[in-house]
C-alpha angles and dihedrals in degrees: 000000000000113000119205127195112268095247095050116115117257107238116238114257092210134039092230093063094116099152127102089266124196099311115143095019121118117255131217129199105257091200090069092050092046092050095049100036110018094164091054090050092050091049092050091053089056095052146301117338122195115211119202129209122194090350096306131101105261111160140017121208108207128182112244095244091054091046090053091051091049091049092051091049091049091048090054090055096043114126117235115257131011120311114265123211111206118213116243 
């Protein structure tokens, strides 16, 4: 199995992956998660999984294809220019 450095870009699996992708986000070794929590890993492959911490929603595991769709939808709704916070 080919091992790549942790900060190396993940190549797109499809040519139509035109979104910003996952660049700049931290990565975790999925093999460790799959070994410790195989049911969680299987559930995350089927769709979004919300993880709670201390009784509150804390994390969402999202398959990459669904993340890309979400990113493209958000980009279509992005307002032009930087956000401006008006003083009260």
